[in-house]
C-alpha positions as CSV (number, residue, x, y, z in Angstrom):
1,M,63.3,81.3,-6.3
2,N,60.9,79.5,-8.6
3,K,63.6,77.1,-9.5
4,I,64.3,76.3,-5.8
5,I,60.6,75.8,-5.1
6,A,60.3,73.5,-8.2
7,F,63.4,71.6,-7.0
8,F,62.0,70.9,-3.6
9,K,58.6,69.9,-5.1
10,K,60.3,67.4,-7.3
11,E,62.6,66.0,-4.5
12,M,59.8,65.4,-2.0
13,M,61.8,62.9,0.0
14,L,64.5,65.4,0.6
15,T,61.9,68.1,1.4
16,L,60.3,66.0,4.1
17,A,63.6,64.9,5.5
18,L,64.9,68.5,5.6
19,A,61.7,69.7,7.3
20,A,61.9,66.9,9.9
21,A,65.6,67.8,10.6
22,V,64.9,71.5,11.0
23,I,62.0,70.9,13.4
24,A,64.2,68.4,15.4
25,L,67.0,71.0,15.6
26,F,64.6,73.5,17.2
27,I,63.7,70.8,19.8
28,T,67.3,69.8,20.4
29,P,70.0,72.5,19.5
30,P,73.1,71.2,17.7
31,S,75.8,69.8,20.0
32,K,78.7,67.3,20.0
33,D,76.3,64.5,20.9
34,L,74.2,65.3,17.9
35,L,77.2,65.2,15.5
36,S,78.4,61.9,17.1
37,G,74.9,60.5,16.7
38,I,75.0,60.9,12.9
39,D,75.9,57.6,11.1
40,W,78.9,59.0,9.2
41,R,79.9,55.5,8.3
42,T,76.7,54.8,6.4
43,L,76.9,58.2,4.7
44,G,80.5,57.6,3.6
45,T,79.6,54.1,2.4
46,L,76.6,55.5,0.5
47,F,78.8,58.2,-1.1
48,M,81.3,55.5,-2.3
49,M,78.5,53.3,-3.7
50,L,76.7,56.1,-5.4
51,T,79.9,57.4,-7.0
52,V,81.0,54.0,-8.2
53,L,77.5,53.1,-9.5
54,E,77.6,56.3,-11.5
55,G,80.8,55.1,-12.9
56,F,79.2,51.8,-13.7
57,K,76.4,53.6,-15.5
58,Q,78.8,55.7,-17.6
59,E,80.8,52.6,-18.5
60,N,77.7,50.5,-19.1
61,I,78.8,47.9,-16.6
62,F,75.3,47.5,-15.4
63,L,73.9,47.5,-19.0
64,P,73.0,43.7,-19.0
65,F,71.2,44.1,-15.7
66,I,69.3,47.2,-16.8
67,R,68.4,45.5,-20.1
68,F,67.1,42.5,-18.3
69,A,65.1,44.8,-15.9
70,G,63.8,46.6,-19.0
71,R,61.9,43.4,-19.9
72,F,59.5,44.2,-17.2
73,V,57.2,46.6,-18.9
74,T,54.8,47.0,-15.9
75,M,55.5,48.7,-12.6
76,P,54.4,45.6,-10.5
77,G,56.7,43.4,-12.5
78,L,59.7,45.7,-12.2
79,S,59.1,46.4,-8.6
80,F,58.8,42.7,-7.6
81,F,61.9,41.9,-9.7
82,L,64.0,44.5,-7.8
83,I,62.5,43.3,-4.4
84,C,63.4,39.7,-5.4
85,C,67.0,40.8,-6.2
86,V,67.3,42.2,-2.7
87,F,65.5,39.3,-1.1
88,F,67.7,36.6,-2.6
89,S,71.1,38.5,-2.8
90,S,70.8,39.3,0.9
91,M,71.2,35.6,1.8
92,F,74.8,35.7,0.4
93,V,76.1,39.3,0.6
94,T,74.2,40.3,3.8
95,N,71.2,42.6,4.0
96,D,73.1,46.0,4.1
97,V,75.2,45.2,1.1
98,S,72.2,44.1,-1.0
99,L,70.4,47.4,-0.1
100,I,73.4,49.6,-0.9
101,I,73.6,47.8,-4.3
102,F,70.0,47.7,-5.4
103,V,68.4,50.9,-3.8
104,P,70.4,53.2,-6.0
105,L,69.5,51.0,-9.0
106,T,65.9,51.2,-8.1
107,I,66.0,55.0,-7.9
108,I,67.8,55.2,-11.3
109,L,65.2,52.9,-13.0
110,F,62.2,54.6,-11.5
111,R,63.4,58.1,-12.3
112,A,64.0,57.0,-15.9
113,G,60.3,56.2,-16.1
114,N,59.1,59.3,-14.1
115,K,57.8,57.0,-11.3
116,E,59.4,58.9,-8.4
117,K,56.3,58.6,-6.2
118,Y,56.8,54.8,-6.1
119,I,60.4,55.0,-5.0
120,L,59.7,55.3,-1.3
121,P,57.2,52.4,-0.9
122,V,59.3,50.1,-3.1
123,I,62.5,50.9,-1.2
124,S,60.6,50.3,2.1
125,M,59.6,46.8,0.7
126,E,63.3,46.3,-0.3
127,N,64.3,47.0,3.3
128,I,61.8,44.3,4.5
129,A,63.1,42.0,1.7
130,A,66.7,42.5,2.8
131,I,65.9,41.6,6.5
132,R,63.6,38.7,5.6
133,G,65.7,37.3,2.8
134,S,68.9,37.3,4.9
135,L,67.4,35.3,7.7
136,L,67.6,32.0,5.8
137,T,71.4,31.6,5.9
138,P,73.7,31.6,8.9
139,F,75.8,34.4,7.4
140,G,72.9,36.5,6.1
141,S,73.1,39.0,9.0
142,P,75.0,39.6,12.2
143,Q,71.9,38.4,14.1
144,N,72.0,35.1,12.2
145,L,75.6,34.6,12.9
146,F,74.9,35.1,16.7
147,L,71.9,32.7,16.6
148,Y,73.8,30.1,14.5
149,G,76.8,30.2,16.9
150,R,74.6,29.8,19.9
151,S,72.3,27.2,18.5
152,G,75.0,24.6,17.9
153,V,73.0,23.1,15.0
154,S,74.4,22.5,11.5
155,A,73.8,25.0,8.7
156,P,71.2,22.8,6.9
157,V,69.2,22.3,10.1
158,F,69.4,26.1,10.8
159,M,68.1,26.9,7.3
160,L,65.4,24.3,7.7
161,H,64.1,26.0,10.9
162,M,64.2,29.4,9.3
163,S,62.6,28.4,6.0
164,P,58.9,28.7,7.0
165,L,59.4,32.3,8.0
166,W,61.5,33.0,4.9
167,V,58.9,31.5,2.6
168,T,56.0,33.3,4.3
169,S,57.9,36.6,4.0
170,F,58.4,36.1,0.3
171,I,54.7,35.5,-0.2
172,L,53.8,38.6,1.8
173,L,56.1,40.7,-0.2
174,F,54.3,39.5,-3.4
175,I,51.0,40.5,-1.8
176,F,52.4,43.9,-0.8
177,V,53.3,44.6,-4.4
178,K,49.9,43.6,-5.6
179,V,48.3,45.9,-3.0
180,L,50.6,48.8,-3.9
181,Y,49.5,48.7,-7.6
182,R,45.9,47.5,-7.0
183,K,44.4,50.5,-8.8
184,D,46.5,50.0,-11.9
185,P,48.0,46.5,-12.0
186,K,49.2,47.0,-15.6
187,M,50.8,50.4,-15.1
188,A,53.6,50.8,-17.6
189,V,57.1,51.6,-16.4
190,Y,57.8,53.9,-19.4
191,E,55.3,55.8,-21.7
192,A,56.3,53.7,-24.6
193,A,56.1,50.4,-22.6
194,A,52.4,50.1,-23.0
195,G,52.7,50.2,-26.8
196,N,55.7,47.9,-26.9
197,A,54.3,45.3,-24.5
198,A,52.3,43.5,-27.2
199,S,55.4,43.3,-29.5
200,G,57.5,42.0,-26.6
201,Q,59.8,45.1,-26.7
202,S,61.0,46.9,-23.6
203,G,60.3,50.5,-22.8
204,T,64.0,51.0,-22.1
205,S,66.4,52.1,-24.7
206,T,68.7,49.5,-26.0
207,T,71.2,52.0,-27.3
208,S,74.6,51.6,-25.7
209,V,78.1,52.9,-26.1
210,E,80.4,50.5,-27.8
211,W,82.7,48.5,-25.6
212,D,85.8,50.6,-26.3
213,P,89.0,48.8,-25.4
214,A,90.6,52.1,-24.6
215,R,88.2,52.6,-21.7
216,K,88.9,49.1,-20.3
217,H,91.1,50.6,-17.5
218,K,88.2,52.7,-16.2
219,R,86.0,49.6,-15.9
220,I,88.7,47.7,-14.1
221,I,89.2,50.7,-11.7
222,Y,85.4,50.9,-10.9
223,L,85.2,47.1,-10.4
224,C,88.1,47.2,-8.0
225,L,86.5,50.1,-6.1
226,F,83.3,48.1,-6.0
227,V,85.1,45.2,-4.4
228,L,86.7,47.6,-1.9
229,I,83.3,48.9,-1.0
230,V,81.8,45.5,-0.5
231,W,84.8,44.5,1.6
232,T,84.4,47.6,3.7
233,I,80.7,46.8,4.4
234,V,81.1,43.1,5.0
235,S,84.3,43.4,7.2
236,R,82.7,46.2,9.3
237,T,86.1,47.7,9.6
238,G,86.5,50.9,11.6
239,Y,88.7,52.3,8.9
240,W,85.8,52.9,6.4
241,Y,87.0,56.5,6.0
242,I,90.2,55.3,4.4
243,S,88.2,53.4,1.8
244,A,86.1,56.5,1.2
245,L,89.3,58.6,0.7
246,A,90.7,55.9,-1.6
247,V,87.5,55.9,-3.7
248,L,87.6,59.7,-3.8
249,A,91.2,59.8,-4.8
250,A,90.8,57.1,-7.5
251,V,87.9,58.9,-9.1
252,L,89.6,62.3,-8.9
253,L,92.6,60.9,-10.7
254,S,90.8,58.7,-13.3
255,D,87.4,60.3,-14.0
256,R,86.7,63.4,-11.9
257,K,83.5,64.3,-13.9
258,I,81.8,61.4,-12.2
259,L,81.8,63.4,-8.9
260,L,79.5,66.0,-10.6
261,K,77.0,63.2,-11.3
262,T,76.9,61.6,-7.9
263,D,73.4,61.7,-6.4
264,Y,74.0,64.2,-3.7
265,V,70.2,64.7,-3.2
266,L,70.0,61.1,-1.9
267,L,73.0,61.8,0.4
268,A,71.5,65.0,1.7
269,T,68.2,63.1,2.3
270,F,70.0,60.5,4.4
271,L,71.9,63.2,6.3
272,C,68.7,65.0,7.2
273,F,67.2,61.7,8.4
274,F,70.2,61.0,10.5
275,I,70.1,64.6,12.0
276,F,66.5,64.0,12.8
277,S,67.0,60.7,14.5
278,A,70.2,61.8,16.4
279,S,68.4,65.0,17.6
280,I,65.4,62.9,18.9
281,A,67.8,60.5,20.6
282,A,69.7,63.3,22.2
283,N,66.5,64.9,23.5
284,E,65.5,61.6,25.1
285,K,68.7,61.6,27.1
């Protein structure tokens, strides 16, 4: 019992989401409408991405990115860097793709430094960054595609009109980060980061597994699966479940232990949020 209590205390986001879902179910009992209201596509896509990212982590595919992120020894610096990654990448890979890529990475990096309490506010800002960053380009979001198609202007003119709002949003995000860490603007990401800052060293470990040629096939598999996931998101295909089954089958055949490391807590948190929102929506009907 003590372990269960400790688990829910540690996973506060899941605890809050579960409490909200349970309360909502008392208001609106489970039904077919409730099940259909849950965004299974997003859950399936998130499962695919979390599983493949866990494979990336095991095979050190993201090691260059994590090492670069490790140069930011303060929480404001790391947070703004991750927000910028979402902000600028969303212009080219759409806002939902950028979030599905960088939100799990944010969670991994923050948990490594025992900074879980900052995960929710930074992810919230990443959501804003994804929406605001993607508005610059015609293909950044479905809304932009619609506006661009209806406007009849060229891409450069469209981007010129959107740039004031885009620049203002970037400045506001910078201010938001400053406000978030206003009480401790030099907060270290890792315990050792404060001592290493003066010497220019990162608080992250630089130890890595050697690039074993024998494991090359696994890296190729995970990269191919990542491309499949991105295509599934960008194409908005209705057959997302086939991609999910393909990812599951590929991982089961090549590296089934990865499935034990997938962040099911995050999946459960999203499921609880979807149950809550679907229950409220069904009650309004």
